[in-house]
LUMZAFI-652888 format. One record per atom (N, C-alpha, C): residue in one letter; x, z, y negated. Coordinates in steps of 0.05 Angstrom, whole numbers, plus 5000, padded with zeros to 4 digits. Each point is the difference from the previous one (the first is absolute). Layout:
N
AXZY...
***
This chain:
424
M750317184995M501750034976M502950035009N501749834988N502850025008N501550214984I502550045006I501650214987I500349944970Y500449744992Y500449934972Y497550074984E497749945011E497650064986E499650304998T501150165019T499750294999T501850124978K502549884996K501950114981K499449914971K498549784997K499649894974K498650204980P497950155009P498850194981P502050224992I501850075018I501950224994I502049904979V501049755003V501949894981V498749974972N497549905000N498649984975N499750274986R499450205016R499750274988R502650094988K502349965014K502650084990K500749864974K499349735000K500549854975K498550114977K497550075005K498350124979K501250264989I500950175020I501250264992I502549954984L501749815009L502549944986L499449904972N498049824998N499349894973N499050234982L498350175012L499050234984L502350184990A501950045019A502350174992A501649874977K500349735002K501549864979K498550024973I497349965003I498450024975I500250284988F499850205017F500250284991F502750064987L502149915013L502750044989L500349864973G498949764999G500149854975G498650154978I497650105007I498450154980I501650254991I501350135019I501650244993I502349924981I501349785007I502349914982I499049934972V497749855000V498949914974V499250254984L498550185014L499250244986L502450164990T502150025017T502450154992T501249874975F500249735001F501249864977F498450044975F497449955003F498350024976F499850294989S500050195019S499950284991S502650074985K502349895011K502550054987K500049874972S499049754999S500049854975S498150144980F497750095010F498150134982F501250264989Y501450155018Y501350254992Y502149944979S501549775005S502149934981S498849934973W497749865000W498749934974W499350254984T499550225013T499250244985T502450164990L502449945009L502450154992L500949914972P501350194985P501249924974P502249805004K500249814982K502249815000K502050094979V502550025008V502050114982V502449814998R501550034978R502649874997R502050234998A502449955012A502050205000A502749884993E501850164989E502749914992E502150205010N502349895006N502350175007N501050144975I501150245003I501050154978I503050055004G501350094978G502950055001G501050094973A502650004997A501250094975A499749794978G500250094975G499749824978G500350134973S500149844980S500250104972S497349954986L499450184981L497649974984L500749894973T498549814991T500549884974T497450014983K500350124977K497650044982K499949774981E497749874998E499549804980E498250124978I501050004976I498550124978I499349784980I497549984993I499049804981I498350144979G500449924975G498450124979G499949814976E497849994986E499749834977E500550144974G501049864981G500650124974G500049794978I500750094976I500149824977I502849994989V500949764994V502749964988V499950084970E502150154991E500150084973E502949994990V500449984974V502750014990V501150295001K502750025002K501250265001K499850144973D500149844978D500150124973D497649894984R498250184993R497649934984R500450144973I500149844979I500550104973I497450054985E499650254992E497750084983E501150054972H499349834981H501150024973H498150154981Y501050234990Y498650154980Y501349974973V498550044979V501149994973V499650264985S501850064982S499850254984S498949954972V499249744995V498949944974V497049955001T498750034977T497249944998T499849754982A499449775012A500049754985A497849815010Q499149834983Q498049805007Q501349765013I498649895020I501149775014I499149744986K501949844991K499349754987K499549785021E501650005022E499749795019E501150095027V498649915022V500950045027V500949735011K502549985009K501149755008K499849935029V499450205017V499949955029V497450095012H499549935025H497650085014H500750135027V498150145011V500550125026V500549785021G502050045016G500749805020G502249814991D500650004974D502249824990D502750105010R501849805005R502850075006R501549984974V501450214993V501550014975V502950035005R501649914981R502950035002R500950234981K502550095005K501050214983K500249904971G498950164981G500149924972G497649854990D498149935018D497649864992D498350194983I498649894980I498350164982I497450065015I499350255001I497550095013I497950044978M500750154979M498150054978M501549994973V498449934980V500950014972V498450214986L501450194986L498750234987L500049974970A498150144987A499850004971A502350184990K501849884983K502450144991K499350234981E497949984984E499350214981E499450265015D498549985021D499350255015D502550135011I501949845009I502550115011I501650154979E500049894975E501450124978E498850284993K497450015001K498750264996K500750205022E500149905024E500850175022E502850104997L501849844989L502750084995L500150234980E498449984979E499850224980E499250265014R498049995017R499050245013R502250115018K501549835014K502150105018K502350134983N500649894977N502150124983N499250284990I497450034994I499050264991I500250205024E499249915023E500250175024E502950085006L501849824995L502950065004L500950214981S499249984974S500750204980S499050285008E497550015010E498950255009E501550125023L500849845019L501650095023L502750124991K501249874980K502650104990K499750274986L497850034985L499450264987L499650225021E498649935021E499650205022E502650075013Y501849815003Y502650055011Y501650194983D499949954974D501450184981D498950285001N497450035002N498850265002N500850155026I500349855021I500850135025I502950114997L501749844988L502750094996L500250254982S498450014979S500250224981S498550255010N497649965010N498450235008N500750125027K500449825019K500450105027K502850075007E501949904984E502850075006E501150204981I500149934974I501350174980I498550274997N497449994996N498550254996N500050175025S499749875023S499950165024S502750135006I502249874992I502750125005I500350244981N499249964975N500250234981N498450245009T497549945009T498350225009T501150135025Y501149845017Y501250115025Y502450174994N501849914983N502450154993N499350274987Q497949994983Q499250254986Q498850205020R498349905017R498850175020R502150115020L501949825007L502150085019L501750224988K500649974975K501750214987K498650264999E497450004993E498450254999E500050145027L499549855021L499850125027L502850115009E502149854994E502650095008E500850264985E499350014974E500650254985E498450235011D497549955006D498250215010D501150105027L500849815017L501150075026L502550174998S501749924981S502550154996S499550294992Y498050034982Y499350274991Y498850165023K498249875016K498750145022K502050085022E502049825004E502050065021E501750254991K500850014975K501550234990K498350265002D497549974993D498250235002D499750095029L499949805019L499750075028L502550155011V502449934990V502450145009V499950294992I499050064976I499850274990I498050165017Y497749885005Y497950145016Y500950045029K501649815010K500950035027K501850255002A501850034980A501850235000A498450264997L498050004983L498450254996L498550065026Y499049785013Y498550055026Y501850125021E502449895001E501950105021E500850294994Q499950084974Q500750274993Q497550195002G497749885005G497650165002G498650054973A501049864979A498850044974A497549834995E499749795015E497749824998E498749975027S497449955000S498549975025S500549725012K499449985026K500349745014K498149794989N497650094993N497949814989N501049884974T501250164983T501049904974T502249795004F501950065019F502149825006F499049735012E498050025018E498949765012E498549834980A498750134981A498549864979A502049844983K502350124993K502149864985K501149765016E500250045026E501049795018E498049775001R497550065001R497949795000R500049844974E500550144978E500249864974E502249795000C502350075011C502249815001C499349765018N498950065023N499249785019N498049824987S498150114985S498049844987S501249804980I502050104985I501349834980I501649785015R501350075022R501549805015R498249785010T497650085010T498049805009T499249814978K499550124976K499249844978K502249804992L502550085002L502249824994L500149775020D499750065026D500049795020D497849814996N497650104994N497749824996N500449834975L501150124979L500549844976L501949775005K502150055016K501949795006K498749785017K498450085020K498649805016K498049834984E498550144982E498149854983E501549814982F502350084990F501549834982F501049755015E501150055024E501049775016E497749815006Q497750115008Q497749835006Q499149854975G500050144978G499249874975G501949774992Q502650055005Q502049794994Q499549765018Q499450055025Q499549775018Q497549854991N497950154992N497649874991N500549844974S501750114983S500749864975S501549745006L501850025019L501549755008L498149795011R498050095016R498149815011R498349874977D499250174981D498449904977D501649804984I502650064997I501749824984I500349735015E500550025026E500349755015E497449845000A497750145003A497449865000A499649874973A500750134978A499749894974A501849754996K502550025011K501849774998K498849765015L498950055024L498949795016L497649874985S498350174988S497749894985S500949834977I502150084986I501149844978I501149745011A501550015022A501249755011A497849815009K497950115013K497749845009K498749864976K499550154979K498749894976K501849784987E502650054999E501849804989E499949755017L499850035026L499849765018L497449854994E497850144997E497449874994E500249854973I501450124981I500349874974I501749745002R502150025017R501649775004R498449775013D498450085020D498349795013D498049884981I498950174983I498049894980I501449814981K502450074992K501549834982K500549735012E500650015026E500449745015E497449845001D497750155004D497449865000D499449884973I500850144979I499449894973I501649754995E502449995011E501749774996E498849745011N498650035022N498849755011N497050025005S498950245000S497150055004S499049875026L501750005020L499449885025L500450195024I498349975020I500450135026I500949795020L502550045011L501249805016L500150095029S500149805018S500250065029S502950105006P500350225013P502750115007P501349865023S498549845016S501149875023S498149785009E501049845019E498249805012E498050145019G497549914999G498050135017G497349874998I498150135014I497249915000I498450204985M498449914980M498450184984M497550095017K499950265006K497950105017K497750124984E500550104976E497950134985E500750004970I498049944983I500350024971I497650164990N500650234987N497950194993N499149984971F501149834984F499249974972F499649714993K498049954983K499449734991K500649964970K499849754992K500549944972K498050164982G501150124979G498350154982G499950305006M500750085025M500050285008M502450154988I499750264999I502250174990I501550125024L502649965001L501650115022L500150304998N500050135024N500550295001N501550055026D500850265002D501750075023D498550125024S497349975000S498450125021S500049825025D500449744997D500149815022D502549824997P501049905022P502249814997P499049744986V501749894983V499349754987V499649785021Y501949995019Y499849815022Y501450125024I499349885023I501450075026I501249745011L502650005004L501549765008L501450055027D499649835019D501450015026D502749854996N502150165003N502749894996N500949865026V499749735001V500649865025V502950005007N501850044980N502850015005N500950255016S498250205001S500750255014S499749975030G498749785009G499549975029G497250105007F499449975026F497350075010F500050195023Q497850135004Q499750195022Q497149985009M499550115024M497250015010M499350285007R497650084993R499050275005R497849985022V500450155022V498249995023V499150285007D497550035005D498950265009D499549995030L501250195015L499850005029L499150285009D498550005023D499350255013D502650155007S499850274999S502350165006S501149955028G498249935019G500849945027G501949775002K499549794983K501849775000K502550054983S499650134978S502350034981S502250195011Q499350165021Q502150185011Q502249845013Y499649755007Y502049835012Y501749854980I499450034974I501449864979I501950194986N502549914996N502050164987N501149854976L501150154981L501349884977L502349825009G500149764989G502149815007G499249815022D497750035013D499249825021D499649724989E500949805015E499649724992E497249915010V498549884982V497349915006V499649714992Q497949875010Q499349744992Q497550024983I499949844979I497649994982I499049715000I497549985008I498749735001I498149994976I500549814982I498349974976I497749825007K497650125002K497749865011K499049784982N499850054974N498949804982N502149814988R502349995013R502149814992R501049845024G498049925017G500749845023G501350155023D499650265001D501150175021D503149985001I501249994976I503050004999I500950285009T502250015014T501150255010T502550084985L500150254991L502350114986L501150245015D502650044997D501250255010D499650224980G499650245011G499750234982G501350255012Q500250214984Q501350245009Q498450244989V499450195017V498450244992V501750174981K499050054976K501650164981K498650274993A497550035007A498650254993A497750045019I499550265007I497850085017I498950264988G497450004994G498850244988G497150025007D498850234994D497250055005D498449824981K497849895011K498249854983K498450194982K499849934975K498550164981K497150035009D499050245000D497250075007D499349945029D501949945017D499449955029D502550075016Y500250255009Y502450095014Y500049925029S497949865009S500149895027S501649745001K500849904977K501549754999K502650034985K501949825005K502549994986K500249744985T501350014977T500549754984T502949925005I500349755010I502649895006I500649794978I502450024989I500949814980I502449855011A499949735001A502149845011A501149814979D502650004996D501349814982D499949725013L499649794983L499849735011L502549844991D500749805016D502149824992D499049844976Q501949904985Q499249844976Q498449765009A497849954986A498349775007A498449924975D498849775001D498449904978D497250135001L499950254991L497550155001L499150074972L497550084997L498950074974L499250294999G499550125024G498850275001G497049975003G498850175017G497249995005G499349855026E502049885013E499549865025E499350205022T498449915019T499350165023T502149955022G501150215011G502149975020G499450175025E501349935022E499750155025E502850095009L500250265003L502550125010L500150005030Y502249925012Y500249995029Y502750135008L499850195019L502450135010L499850045030K502049905014K500150045029K502450185006K499450225013K502150215003K500050135027K502450025013K500250145025K499850304996I498150135014I499650284995I500850185023G500849895023G500950175022G500049865026S501550115020S500149895027S499050215020Y498749905021Y498950185020Y500749895028D500350185019D500449915028D497549865011I497750084989I497549875009I498249944976I499249754997I498049934980I497749865014V497550044991V497749875011V498449874978P498549795006P498249874980P498150214989R499349974974R498150194987R497450005015S499149775010S497449985013S499950165027A502350085010A500150155025A499350294997I500350104975I499650294995I497150064995G499050205015G497350114996G500250294991K497950124991K500050274991K497450145007D500250245011D497650175005D500650284990S498350195009S500350284991S502650125008E501349905021E502550115010E502549864987G499649794985G502249864988G500249715008E502449884996E500349725006E500549955030Y499349765009Y500349935028Y500349705003V500949915023V500049725007V499049985029F499149765007F499249945028F502349835012V501050105023V502249865014V498849845023L500749755003L499049835022L501550065026E498650045021E501250055026E499049795020E501849915018E499349785018E500150105029R498249905017R500150085028R498949765017E500750005026E499149795018E497350085012G498049824998G497350055012G499449815022P497750025012P499249825022P500149714992L499349944975L499949724991L502249934981G502250165000G502249944982G500650234981K501249934978K500850204980K497650124986E500050264996E497950144985E501450164978Y498550054979Y501150154977Y498250234991E501350214991E498650224987E501750114978V498950164982V501550114978V500050315002S502250114991S500150294998S500550084971K498750214991K500250094973K502450184997R501749944980R502450164995R500050114972K500350264997K500250124974K502849954989V500349924974V502649934989V500350154973T502550034992T500750104974T501249774984I498849934977I500849764985I501950084977G501549804991G501750044977G499249814977E501949874988E499449824978E498849745010S498949854982S498749755007S500649794979D499849755008D500049784981D497449855002N500049754991N497449855000N499249925028S501850005019S499449905027S500450215022Y502050174997Y500850185022Y500150294991I499950185020I500150294996I502250115018G501850174990G502050135016G498850235017I501050025024I499050215019I502350205004R499450264994R501950215004R500050115028S497650025013S499850115027S497449905013G500050015027G497549935014G500349755018L502149844994L500449755015L503049995009L500549845021L502749975009L501349754988G498449804994G501149764988G499949765018S499250045025S499949775019S497149925005E498150134988E497249965005E498949754986K497649925009K498449804985K497750154988V499549964974V497850144987V497949804992V497550105001V497749834993V499949974970V499949754991V499949954971V497249914991S498349925019S497249934992S498350025025S497450054996S498050025021S497349924989N498449865017N497349934990N498050225004K500950225013K498250235004K501650264997S498550224997S501350264998S501350075027L502250134998L501550085024L500050305004F500550085026F500350285006F502250025021D501050255004D502250045019D499249915028R501949865013R499649895027R497949785001N499549874978N498149784998N501249755013S498549885020S500849745010S499549794979V501849804999V499849804979V500749735011I499449794984I500849735006I502149934979L502349905009L502249924982L499749724992E499749964973E499949734989E502849894999K500349755008K502649875000K500549884972
***
């Protein structure tokens, strides 16, 4: 056996060992790669955003109904039969259009009744003047004179008893009794004057009330006379007839309005009910946009003119906005839109970044580090104090510096010092 044949088994053995070492190293690398990949697959995948200063803008949207500013409810003071109704609900009428024709005979009877009522009111007025003023003054003067004379007599008597008491001829009790008599009469005088003044004031009020009643009745009579002249109920303005409460052949009365008319010349407004949380950002005079949904989404400018509690629901506010002049009828559905800056903060974060637990609000901050196979990421939980918010962002008062990246979404639940995969 030569030297070459002796070394050949040794070389082959070394090659086998080298190949085994390569295979082993390859397996280690593959296992390391796959174990790293498998570990990565189990980590939460997150998205993160840079944060910084910014302004918050509130967008407020609410639906409501368009209505006229002036709604006329027409009542009558006469009792009369309706001969004819000239209009229907939904009709557009002009000023002076005939709404109803009434039976003239019934109105004339009503005029007679009103004239009798006026005569009765005038008699009551005369009685007030005679009974409550003249008689009361005479009675007052007579009573006043009696008390003044009695007081004068008692005061003279008191002077005599005072002198006798000082001389020891009368007792102290007798003198004090005389003094009490004088004081009692003075009190009666004061009360009489107060009662008279109050009575005079009441009389004046009764007289004024009687005058007003007479004037009101005279006005009713004048209106009835006008009704008799034409026996017609006319439209007082241009508008849309919303309600008619009496039909042909019925008897008019004053319990319900004869008709309800939307005065289109007065302009339009929209009434919107909003949660108190939204309405707190709305102020009188704010400019808003109104989108009329059932009129092709036309957009009108508006201005907030009233804010008040919603009837029977104090968790909401009723907002009334004046509308620009437009070809509207009332009853349209509208959407109020207001975009308003509500504040600036040194740090704002997306709403989705904020979490909450038993200790309060928090965010997860993304932290980066170099690992064996490149960049690695983990998150740290930071407690924060929040301020106002809008539809997209929340202001941060404390807890962050402003240079961080915060997690805005994750496919799994996170915890402090959680390793994560950053989605690009």
